[in-house]
N, C-alpha and C positions, 0 to 999 in steps of 0.2 A: 438602761434597758435591761429587762428580765432575762435571766439566763435561759428561760423556757422559750423565749421568742426565737423563731427561726431566722437564721441569718440569710440575707440575700445571696443567691448562688452567683459567683463570679464567672462570667463566660471564659471557656477555654481560650488559651492563646496558642496559635499555631505558628511555626516557624516558616512553613511554606504550605501551598495548596496540596501538594502531594502527600506531605507528612500529616496534614490535617485529615485527608481522605483515609489514610491508613488507620489513624486513631478512631475516627468516627465509625469506620467499618467494624473494627475489632470490639469496640466498647458498646456500640448501640445497635448495629444491624446484625452482626454475627450471632449474638445470643438468640435473637428471634429465629434466624435461619436453623440454627442447631436444635432449638426446641421443637420446631415443627417439621424437621427432616427435609428441609428445602433442597439440600444438595442431593438427596436421592430422587427427587421429582424434576428439578429444573437445571441447576447449574453447580459444578463443584465450587468448593470454598475458594475464595479469592486469597491470593498471597500478596505480601508486601510488594514483590516485584511487579504485580499487575498494576499497581499505582505508580511505582517509581521508575518502571522501565521505559525504553524508548518507544516512540510511536511505531506501529506496525502496519504494513500494507500486505494484504492477502490477495493473491492472484488466483482466479478460478476460471476454468473453461475446459472444453473438450480437447482431446489430443490434437496436436499440431496447430493450435491457434496462436502459438508464439509466446507462451508464458515465460519459459526460460530465456528466450531470446530477448524479450522485453526487460528482464532483470539485467541481462548482459549489456543491453542498450543504456540503461540507466547508469550502470556502473562504469561503462566503457572499458570493461575487462572481463575475462573469464573468472568463475569462481570454482573452488574445489568441487569435484564430483559433477560438474555441469556436463550434460549431454544434450545435444540438439539433433533432431532429425524428423523426417516426415512420419515415422512410425511412433507409437507411444514410447517415449524415452524416459519420462520422469514417472517412476512408480512410488515415490516417496513424498511425504510432507517434509519439505527442506527449509529450515530457517537460515536465511543468508544473513550473517551478523558480522560486526567488526571484530577483528582480532589482530594480535601483533604479527602473526604469521599464518600461512595457509594450513588448515587442518579440517578434518571431518569428525565431529563428535556423534557417535551412534546414540539412538533414541534412549536406551536404558540408562546411559551415562548423563544424558541431557536433562532428564527429568529429576535427577537427584541434585542437580546444581542450583543451589539456593539463589545464586545471582542471576539466574535466568528465569523468566516467567512462564515456564512450561511444566511445573512440578505436578499440577493437577491432572495432566494428560496421563499420568500413570494409571488412572482409573479405567482407561480404555483397554488395558491388557497388553500382553506380549505380541499378539498378532499385529496390533497397531505399532507398537514401540519398535518392532523390527522394520517398520516402514516409516520411521521418523528419524531425521538427522539434522544436524546443524553444521552448515559450512561457514567457517570463519576465514576471513581475508581482510587485508589491510586496504581500506578504500575510504575516502572522505565522505562519501554518501552515506555509508554505514555508520559513521560517527553520530548520526542524528536520527536515523530510521532503521528498521529491521524489515527485510522483505521475506514473505512466505510463499515459496513455490508449492504447488499442489500436484498430486497425480493427474494426468490427462484423463478425461472421461471419454470413454468410447461412445461414438455417435450411433444413431439408429433408435427408432421408436421403441422397439421391443428388446433393446440391449439390456441385459441384466448381468451384473458382475458380482460374483461372490468374493469379496475382498478379505473376509475373515474378521472384519471390524465394521463398526457403524459409521460409514463415511459421512452421512449427512449430520449425525450427532457431533462429529468432530468439526465439521464446517461451522455448525452453530457455536461450538465452544470458541473457535477462533473469531467468529463474527461478533461475539459479545466483547471480545478483548482488543480487537484490531481498531485502527483509526480510519482505515480506508479499505474497501473491497473493490477490486477491479475484476469485472467479468469480461473476458475476452472472447470474441467471435471471429472466426475465420470468414472472409468475404466469399469464400467458395463453399462453406459448410454451415448452413444456417439452421439445420434441423436440430431440435433440442431432444436429446435422449431422455429415457425415463429417469436415469440416475441424475443427469444434469437438472431435469425438472424438479426432482426432490431435493437437490442441492440448493437451487434458487429458492425454492419454497421454504427451506430451513433458514434462509436469510431474512425471511419476513419479520418485520419489527426492527430491522437495521437498514431500512431503505435509505436513510439519510447518509449512510456510509458508502453506498454503492455508486460506482462509476462504471459505465459500459463502454467497451472499446471495440470498434469494428476494424479489425487488424488486416494487414495484406491488402489494403484497398488500392494499392498501386498497380495490381495485376489486372484491373478491369477498367473499362472505358467510363467516361462520365455518365453516359446514358445507362450503362449496366450498373453503375454505383447507385444511381437513383433507385433503380428497381430493387437492388439488394437491400438498400437502406429501408425501403418500405416493407419488404418481405421480413426483415429482421424485426422491425417495430411490431408487425402483425404477430409474429411468433411469440415475441416477449409480452405482448398485451394479454395473451392467454395464460401466462404464468405469473407475471408481476401484477397483482390486482390492486393497482392504484390509479386514481383519477387523474393524476398529473402525468404529463408527457415526460418519459425518462430521457435524461441527457445522455447523449451517445457521442463519443469522440471518434472521428473517422480519420484513419491515417495508416502508415506503414512504419512500425516501430522497430526498425532495425537499421544497420549501417551499410546496407548494400545499395547499389544504384537503383533508382525507381525504374520499374519496368515501363510504366506509362506515366509521364510526369505532367500530364495535362492538369492535374489538380494539386500541383506542388504547393501553390500558395494556400489552398484550403487545408492541406495537411499540415503546413507549417503553423497556421493559426490555431488549428485543433490541438496540435502538440503543445504549443505555448500554453493554452488554456489548461490542459491536463497537468502539465509540469508545474505550473503556478500553483494549482491545487495541491499537489504533492509537496511542493516546496514549503508551503506554510503549515504542514502537519505538526511540527514540533511547537509552533507557536500556539496552535489550537488544542494540543494534546490534553492539557489540564482541564480545559472546558469540557472536552469529550469525556473524560473520566468522571467529571462531576455529573455530566448528563446521564451516563451509563449507571452511576451509582444511584441516582434518583430513580431511574427506571427499575433497577433491581429492588431497591427499597419498597416501591409501590407493589411490585410483584409479590415480594415477601409478606407484605401485610395482607394482601388478598389471599395468598396461600394459607396464611395462619387462620383467617376467617373461614376458609373452606374446610381445613382439617378439623378445627374445633366444632364447626357445624355438623360435620359428619359424626364426630364423636357424640355429640348431644343426642343424635338420632338412634344411636345403637342401644339395643335392649341390654339389660343387666346380665341375664343368664342365657335364656333360650332363644333360638331363632337368629343367632348372629350372622350365619352365612347367608341366610335368605334375605335378611335386612340389608346386608352389604351389597348383594347383587341388585337389590331394588334401589339403593341409593346410588350406585354407579350408573344404572340405567337412567335414573332421573336426575342426573347431575346438573343438567341444564336448569332444572327448577331450583336447585340449590344456588346456582349462579344468580338467577333472577332475584331470589330472596335476599341474598347478601347484597347485591347491587342496590336494591331498594332500601335495605335497612341502613347501610353505611354510606349511601349516596356515592358509590364508586362507578367510575366510567367503564363501559363494557370493554373498552380497549385495554384495561389493566388486567383482565382476567387471562389465565393461561389457555392454551389450545384445549378444547373440550375433549377431543378424541384421544390426545396424548395423555391428558390427565386421567381419563378413564382407564387406559392401558396401564399406567403406573399404579393406580389405585388397586388394581386387581392383585398386586404383589404384597399388599400391606394388610396387617390386622387392625381394623378400625378401633377395636376395643382398647388398643394400646396407644391411641392418639391422645395428646394432652387437651385439656380444656383451654378455653381462651384465657390468656394472661394479659390483662390490660396494661400492666407496668411495662411489659416488654413493647406493646404497641405505642405507649406513650413516649418511650425513648426514641423510637423511630420517628414519630411525629415531631418531636422536638428537634431531631437531627434535620428533618426536612424543612421545618419553618424557621429555625434559628441558625443552626450550625452551618448549613449549606449556604445560607444567604451571607454570612461573614466570609466564607471561603470565596464566594463570587466577587465580593468587594476587594479581595486581595489580587485577583487576576490582573487588572490593568498595571498595578505597581510591579508585579513579577514580570510581566511583559516588557515594561520599560527597562527594568533592571538587566534582563537577559539580552535585549537588543537583537543584533544580528546572530547571536548564537542559536536563535530559535528558527533559523532558516536553513534548509538543506543546501549544502554546498558540495562541490566537486562533481566529478562524472559529467553527465550529460547536462547538469544544471549550470555548469560553469563554462562549457564549451564555447558559448557565444557571448561571453562577457567582455567588456571593454568598449568604450565609445568609438574607438577607431577600427573595430572589427566590422567589416561590411555585412557579415552574416549574423550580427547581433540583432535581436529584436528591436525594430524601430530604427535601425541605423540609417544614416543619411547616405545619399547615393554619390556624393562627392566630397572631396576634402581639400584643404589648402596644401600646397606643395611644401614638402619638407626641404630643409637645406642639405646640400652635399650629395655626391654620388660616389660610388665605389666600383671598381673594375674586378672582374674575376678572371684571372689568367690561369688556365688549367687545360691540360691535355685531356680533353673530354671526348665522350663517344658521340656517335651520330645523333643520339637523343638530345644531347645538349644543343647541338646545331639546330635540331628541329624546334626546341623550345626558344632559342634565340631569334629564329625567324618569325615565330608566332609572336614573340614579345615585340619585335619591331613593327608588326603589322597592327598592333594595338596603339600605335602612335604615342610612344612615350614622350613626356616633356621633362627636360633636364635629366634624362636617364631613368625616369621612373613612370610607372602607370598608376592611375588612381585606383582606389579600392573598387569603385564601381565598374571600371573597365575589367579588372581582374575577376571580380565576381561573375560578371557575365560570361566570361570565358570558362571559369571553373565550373559553373552550373551546367555546362554542356556535358559534363561527366554523368549527370543524373544521380550523383551521390546525394544523400539527404543532407539537409542544412547543417546539422550538428557535426557531421563528419567533415564537411567543408569548412565549418567554423573552426574545428580543431586544427585542420591542415593550415589554415590562414594563421592561426595563432603561432604555429611553428615557423611558417615561411616569413612572416613579417618580423624579422629578427630585431631590427632597430625600433619596432613599434611606432612607426610614423603614420600608418594608415595607407601607405603606398608600397609598391614592390619594385625593386630595381631588377636588373636582368638576372642576377644570380638568385635573388629571392623568388622570382617568378618561375625560374627553372626548377628550384627546389619544390615549389608548390605543385607544379605539373608532374614532377617525378613521384611525389608522395601519392598523388591521385592515381597515376598509372599503376603503381605497385598495389594500391588498395583494390583497384578494379581486376587486375590480372591475377594476383596471387592471394587476394583477400587476407593480406597481412594486417595485424593490428596496428593502427596509427600510433606511433610512440607518444607517451605523455611528455617527454622532453627530447630534444635532439641529441642523439649520441654523436660523439666527436666526428665520426666518418661522414655524418650527414651535414655538418656545418660547413657552408661554403668557405674556401680559404680566405676569401676577402672579409669574412665576418668573424674569423676565429679570435682576432684581437679583441673585438667587441664582446664575444661570448666568454672567452677564457682568460682575457687579460694579456698583457705585454709579453708574457713568457712564450706564447705560441707564435706570435708574429704572424706574418701574411704568407 
């Protein structure tokens, strides 16, 4: 073969989908973005951590809709800096992440950490960075996802807030990078303020990531709930301009007793659906990043066509400002011409009004001409490289297995086939063998629990999970709180409760209701019934 003949190019080999995305972005898309000042018009440059980081969930809503409480409910614990109240308590964007110990990282320190995917937020300035923080805590849920709490938006149609930073632009920054956006609404406050409207509109283009939650629905009757649901859908229809009906999850996402539990079954089913959706985010994260990179590449190509077209229209010497004003005014005509010339879908073009505003700040004569080689690289990435990364996804998913599912916190409260509060649990179980007695100088409460236990018709010293569940649900505590209490009380894990296990369950329920104490993740020694200490701690403790 002649040495002048071109060698066939060997396709690049990627060790993983995430590593492939990093290389493709840096080698093929980033040069196009930098050439045509894409970052000044649309979105800051992506960092390695944007591709390699954990999936993120963004919570957005007006004040007192339960965003912070929702995070606490998922984690089943407090996190550093957490404040909950009926007034606006969250005035920061807070990234709740996994850490070896509890600490708060301020915004200016957070954006210089190369291991966290927030570096490009520094472009929004100190006014915003002073309202940005990271709360690190040790929690199994955070080992696989990161949760982003946002400032509460004040209600009222005419409400205008001078935050000192561009709130909607920051929402858009997060929307591009997160895997799920949860819009929370309070069942008692359905009005959409001006700022909230702008925030929702900034999420346009990321509709596939949005999930809507109608929270605090346990405070109203079934009839009122139907009316509230209809009113919310009507309000949203004026803001979210999509032909599809938006999926709304109805429930009460906290660990307090339900005020009105007529709709308990509905709330449990809705909660299961939402949490199943969140639980699979790690599994689908690579596909989401692929999809977002494709969308970004298409926008970058269109942006290059627009910038080069405007450059071509500029005069060489005189009348530049007049021509610039004319081109900005007639930008829609430029869009149409490019759409026809390059056969581009109208949905790939940037927002017209925002593009016109950004163009006012630039000198068109300094724009570069069209560079076909940069476009060709991006086209090759979209047609060949992305396809090879897509083919790698099933194999990666099989290799990672269960590590791609969120575990811990509320996601694990109702696990176990013998837990009667688990999803799809049976209402009865076969009796286990053996009984145990609890001999203790107890309080009057213990006598009350024993009396109630005997009224439930124990067989061979135990009551079934179905009987215990019926009695425990009278507390009106939500399912996940009761599931956690069951896991603690059913010490021998046989799906039944004996007299002392039942007493422990009822005690934990009463403490939760009266004092709102956190349900422990494991039983401390003083809560383990004497008859069970040998089982829990071994022979050294005895009975």
